[in-house]
N, C-alpha and C positions, 0 to 999 in steps of 0.2 A: 273830035279828039278832046279829051278833058285835060286841062292844064292844072298843075298843082296850085293849091291855094297858098300863095306866099304870105298872105296876110295872117292866115291861121297859124302857119309855122312860126312866123315872127312873134306872135303873141305868147308862145310857150315860154316857160321859165327856163333859162339857160344858165346853169350854175357856173360854167366856165366864164361866160360873159360877165356875170355878176361879180365873180372874184376879181376879174381884171378891172372892173369899174370901181371896186372898193378894196384897194390893196391894203390899206391900213387895217381895216376890220378883218380881212383875210389872214394877215400875218398874226393878228391877235388871237384869232380862233385856232390857228395852227399851234401857237405856243401853248395855249390853254390845253389843247388835246394832248400835246406831248407831255406836259407836266402831269396831267391826269393819268396817262398811260404809265409814266415812270413811277408814280405813287402806287398805282394798282399792282405793278409788278412785285413790289415788296409785301403786298398783302395777299398774295396767292397762297393757297394751302400747301404746306410742305410736310412730307412724311418720309422718314428714312426707309421704312419698310411698309409701303402702302398695303392695306388689306386687300386680299384677293381671294374670292371664294371659288374653290374647285367644285364643279358640279359633276363629279365623277366618283364612282366607288368601284372597288375591285372585290369580287366575291370568289374565294378560292376554296376548293375542296380536293381532297386526295383519297384515293382508293388503291392501296398497295396491291400489286399483282394483277390489276385489271388492265385489259387492253384499251386502246383509244376508242374503239367502237363501243365497248361496254360502258366506258365513262360517258361518251356522248349520248347514248340511249337512256341510261338509267340515272345519270346524275345531272349532266349539263342541260338536257332537254327539260327536266323538271324545274330546275332553277330558272331557266329562261321563261317558262310559262308562268311561274309565280311572279316574276318581275314585270310581265306585261300588264298586270293589274294595278301597278303603281301609277299614280297620277303624275303628270308632267314628264313622263318618260320620253326621251328623245332617241337614243340609240342603245342597242344591246348587242354587244360583240362577245363572242365566246372563242376560246382557244382550248383545244383538247389534245392531250398527249397521253401516252400510257401511264396510268396511275395518277393523273392530275387533271383538274378542270379549272379553268380561269375564265371568269365572266366579268366584263367591264360594263357597268351600267352608267349611263350618262343622262343628266337632266337637260331640259331645254335652257337656252341661254337667257330667256326672259324670266326665269324663276328668281324672285327676290332672295337675297342672301339670308334674310331672317327666316325664310321658310325651308331652307335646305336641311337644318337639323331634324325638323319634323318629318321630312321626306325620307331621310336616312333611317329614322325610326320605323317608318312604314316598310322600307326595304327589308330591314332585319325581321320585322314581324311576318311579312309575306314569305320570306325564305324559311323562317323558323317553322312555319306551318307545314312545309313539305319535308322537313327533316325526318320525321318518323317514317316517311315512305321511301327514304333512301335505302339502298342495300346495306346489309350488315357489314361492318368493316370500314365504312366511309368515315373519314376524319374531316370534321368541319360541318358545314361551310364556315369559313372565317371571313370577316369583313375588314376592309381597310379603306377608310375615307380620310386618312391623314397623310397620305404619301405626298401631298402637295405642300406640306409644311416646310418652311425654310428657317434656318437659324441665322440670326443676325450677328452673333458673336460665338466664337469657339475658343474655349480655354483648355489648356493642357496642364496637367499636374505631373510633376516628376519627383522622384524620391531618391534619397541617398541614405542608406542605412535603415530604411523602413520596410516592413513587409508589405505584400500586396494587399493584405486585409486592412492594414493601417491606412494605406493610401485610399482604399475604397471607403473606409469610414470618414476620412477627411473630405473626400469628394462628395459624400452624401451630406456632410455638414455645409459644404459650399452650395450644394444644390438647394438645400432648405433656406439658406440665406438669400439666394438669388430669387427664389419664388416670392420673397417678401418685397422685392423691388417693384415699384409701380410700373404698370404696363407690361410686366413679364408674364407671359401666358403659359410657357412650357419650358421645362429644363430637363434634358435627358443626359444620361451618363453612358458613354461608350467605352469599350475596351475593358470591361470588368472581367477579371479572372475568377471564376467561381472556385471556392475551396473544395478540394477533393482529396480523399485518402486512397491510395493504391495499395492493395494487399497482394504481395507476391508470395506464393506458397511453394514450398519445396515438395516436389513430387516424390522424391525419395523418402522424405519424412512422412508424407501421407501414406505411402505404401507400408512403412514400418508400423504405423498406428492403425492400419486397416480402415482408413478414411478416404473419401473422395472429396473433391472440391465443393460439390453440392451440399454435402453434409456440413461442411465448415460454414458455408454461407447461411444455411438454415439456422444453425446454432447462433451465429452472430445476429441474425434478424430477430430471433426469439429473445435474445438478451436485450436488444435495443428497442423492443416493441413498447409502444405507448398505449396502455389499456387502462380502463377504469377498474379500480380495486374495490369499489363499493362505497357506501356511506356509513358513518358511525352516528347512530341516533343517541344524542346525549340530552334527552328531555326536550327543552325548548330550542335547542340548536342542533344542526346537523353538520358533521365534519366529513369532508371528502378524504378517503384513504388513497394515498398515492404510494406506488411501489418504486423505490429507488433502484438505480442500476443502469440508467441510460448513459451512453458515452458522452463525456464532456471534454475529452482530450485524446490525443493519439495514444498516450500512455494507458488510458483506461481501455481503449480498444485492444491494445497489445496484451493486456492482462486478462482478457475474457477467457474463462475456462472452456476448453474444447474436450469433449468426451469421446474417447475412441471406443472401438468395438471390443478390444481384447480382454477386459476393459482397463483403460488407463485414462487419467485426467491430467491435462497439462494446459498451460497458458497458450494463447494464440501465437505468441512470439516463438514458441517452441516448434511450430510448423512453418514458420516463415522462411523464405529463401534468403 
């Protein structure tokens, strides 16, 4: 039977025994380590919004009127096969429903953040190569690689006595100013109300003039068309000829002449409801 070698065990360095035999030096080292840790705590990197790279992209396409099986066979399958050729691909997930195809392309976690933009370019290029082979009527594909963006601050603008267009212009000025601030990467405006003009036509008046609504719209479109009127050659200089008549205000739209069949000519406001 072999007995343990007590002499060999005793010759090993025992840090606990050494600390008990040198209490003054042990306390000194503990104080030094505590001070060093306390100083290092205030030197740690701090970032209110730490950068985080999303390694996923959403590719979306729509085909109005198509069934889920048609979308899967003729759209989603082609997109998936094109994405398989992209380097560093990790997962490809697809969701298909009638009229819509959604594909989520995910990169491997070990891809460096600086290489992600180049890979997104490859994705757009590969999918763009199959776009001519998609069925007629397919809208897209559309790419979204910014859905992981977060906003550090949200500001709201309210108005009293100002129109929505004036508020929009002021919001755009604020956006331009914020983009000049250091470290500001992106500023978006939400809640914009686009300007629209609604034309309500009196059906009784249209019947009196022998018009239908399609004729009214076509005449308005012809009046507001922007087309080239040619060039005027004046020797050493050329001058572009422009035809005036585009709508610049609601009053100008209301005053556009509408020609009836009987024949009569009247302003648009004469057929409004």
